[in-house]
C-alpha positions, 0 to 999 in steps of 0.5 A, spaced: 978 185 443 974 188 448 980 193 450 981 195 443 973 197 442 975 201 448 981 204 447 979 206 440 972 209 443 977 213 449 981 215 442 976 219 439 972 222 444 979 225 446 980 228 439 973 230 438 974 235 445 981 237 442 978 238 435 971 240 435 969 248 434 964 251 438 959 251 432 960 243 431 960 242 439 952 244 438 951 239 434 955 233 436 955 234 443 947 233 442 947 227 446 951 226 452 955 221 455 953 220 462 945 220 462 942 226 466 943 232 466 945 237 471 938 240 472 934 234 471 927 232 474 926 239 478 919 241 477 917 250 477 910 247 481 911 240 485 902 241 488 900 235 490 895 230 486 888 228 487 885 223 483 885 225 476 885 232 474 888 238 469 895 240 471 897 246 472 900 249 466 907 247 465 908 244 472 911 237 468 916 240 463 919 235 461 912 232 456 911 233 449 906 231 444 910 227 438 905 229 431 905 225 424 905 231 419 902 232 413 896 231 416 898 234 422 896 229 427 897 228 435 899 221 435 903 219 442 906 222 448 914 223 449 919 225 456 925 230 454 931 227 456 936 231 454 936 237 449 936 233 443 933 226 446 926 224 447 923 217 450 917 215 447 914 207 446 916 203 440 909 203 437 908 209 437 914 209 432 913 203 427 907 202 423 905 196 419 909 198 414 916 199 418 918 204 422 915 211 421 920 215 417 925 222 421 921 227 416 914 224 418 914 226 425 915 233 429 916 233 436 912 239 440 915 242 447 913 246 452 905 245 450 899 246 455 893 246 450 896 241 446 892 243 440 894 251 441 901 252 445 908 249 444 914 249 439 915 243 435 921 240 433 924 237 427 926 230 427 933 228 426 932 219 428 928 215 430 932 209 434 927 203 436 930 198 440 932 192 435 928 187 439 920 190 438 916 188 433 909 191 431 903 190 436 909 186 440 907 188 448 914 186 449 921 191 448 917 197 447 921 203 448 924 208 443 927 214 442 927 220 437 933 225 436 931 232 434 935 235 428 937 241 433 938 242 442 931 244 446 932 252 449 931 250 456 926 255 460 921 255 465 916 250 460 921 245 458 926 242 461 928 235 462 927 229 467 931 224 471 932 216 468 934 211 473 942 212 473 945 204 472 947 203 479 939 205 482 937 200 477 934 194 482 930 200 486 923 197 489 917 200 487 912 197 490 906 199 491 909 206 491 905 212 489 907 214 482 904 219 477 901 219 469 900 225 465 898 226 457 893 228 454 889 221 452 882 220 453 879 220 461 875 213 457 875 208 452 872 211 446 872 219 448 875 224 445 882 226 446 883 232 451 887 239 449 890 239 456 894 236 460 892 232 466 895 227 472 893 222 475 897 218 481 896 211 482 899 206 486 905 200 484 902 194 483 907 187 483 909 185 477 907 178 480 899 181 481 898 184 475 901 177 471 895 174 474 890 179 472 893 178 465 894 171 464 886 170 466 884 174 459 888 172 451 891 179 450 895 179 444 902 179 443 903 178 451 905 170 450 910 171 454 906 174 460 907 180 465 916 180 464 921 184 469 922 189 464 915 192 464 911 195 471 905 196 472 901 201 475 894 202 478 888 201 483 885 194 484 877 198 484 878 201 477 876 207 474 883 210 474 888 210 469 892 212 463 888 210 456 887 212 449 891 217 447 897 217 453 901 213 449 909 214 450 908 219 456 912 218 462 910 215 468 914 219 474 917 217 481 918 223 485 925 221 490 925 224 496 932 223 498 934 227 492 926 231 491 927 230 483 923 226 478 925 220 475 922 217 469 920 209 471 916 208 466 912 208 459 906 208 457 905 201 453 898 197 454 893 195 458 887 191 458 881 197 456 882 203 461 881 203 468 878 197 469 878 193 476 884 188 477 887 190 470 893 196 472 894 200 466 902 196 463 908 201 462 915 199 460 920 199 465 925 205 465 930 202 469 931 194 464 934 199 459 939 202 463 945 199 458 940 201 451 940 207 453 948 208 453 949 204 447 944 207 443 946 214 444 954 213 445 953 211 439 950 215 436 955 221 438 960 217 434 956 215 428 955 224 428 963 224 429 966 220 423 959 220 419 956 213 418 950 210 420 950 205 425 946 200 426 942 199 433 
C-alpha cells in the first residue's frame, strides 16, 4: 500500500513539473518539498545580545506579527519558514468556539515598530496540529499558509528549521534567543518595537521538577520531549504575554545560520525564579511539517481540501 501511494505521489509530482505553467508555479510551488530555503537563517546584522534590549531594526527578518481583523488587533508573533508559510503556536489560532478562519487574520511582515511599519498578507489556510486541544499545553503548533508569496528583501527572509537528520541535537545549557513585541512584565503594555533576549536552555528534567510543584492547567502529563524550556534559575528575564507564537532561535556555529528551535508556548507567570518559559520543540515536528506542506501541495494540484 505504501509503495502504491508513493508511486502515485511521484507520478503526480512528475506530471506537475511537466505541465505547470509559470503563472501556476507561483501558486502551486508555494510550499517546497524540502524544508529549508537556500538563504534561510542569514541575518543582515548579528550583534551579541546582552540581557534584554530593543532589537536593531530588521535584524530578525523572519519575525512576523499576526493580527485579528475587524477590529485590527495584535494577537501573536510568528516566523517565516518559506515564502508562504508562517509557523506559530496553535493557541494563537484556536478560540473557544473553534479554529480561527483564514479571513479573520492577517500576517504583518518586515515590521520593527509593529503598529507603524510592515506589509500585511492575507491568509489562504490555517493548519492547527491535529492533536491540539483548546487550552491544552500539548501539540501547541500551527502553520499559516499565505494567499500569495512573500517578497524577500533585507527586511524579510526565512529562518531555518531543524532538518530531519538533525532532530536529536542536544541544546541543553546552550544560549538561545527569543524575540517579540510582548510585555516586559506581567500586566504591563506590549511594546511597539521588537525586543530580544538571550536565555539558557534548561533540561526538561529540571523544568519538569519545577512545574510538578504547582497545579498548572492543561499540563497533566508534565513537561514532555516535544517541549523545550529556557530561562534563568533566578528569574528576571523571560518571554511574556504578547510573545506567544514567536521564535526561540539558536545560532548554529557550524553553519553560521539561525535555526528556529522553539515556538513561545506557555509559562508560570513571567520571569519567575525556577520557572523557565516553555516552548514547543520544533525538532519534534519535522515529519508533521513535511506531511502538511506536501499534503497541501497535492491538494492545490487536485483542488481538494486535505484533512490533517
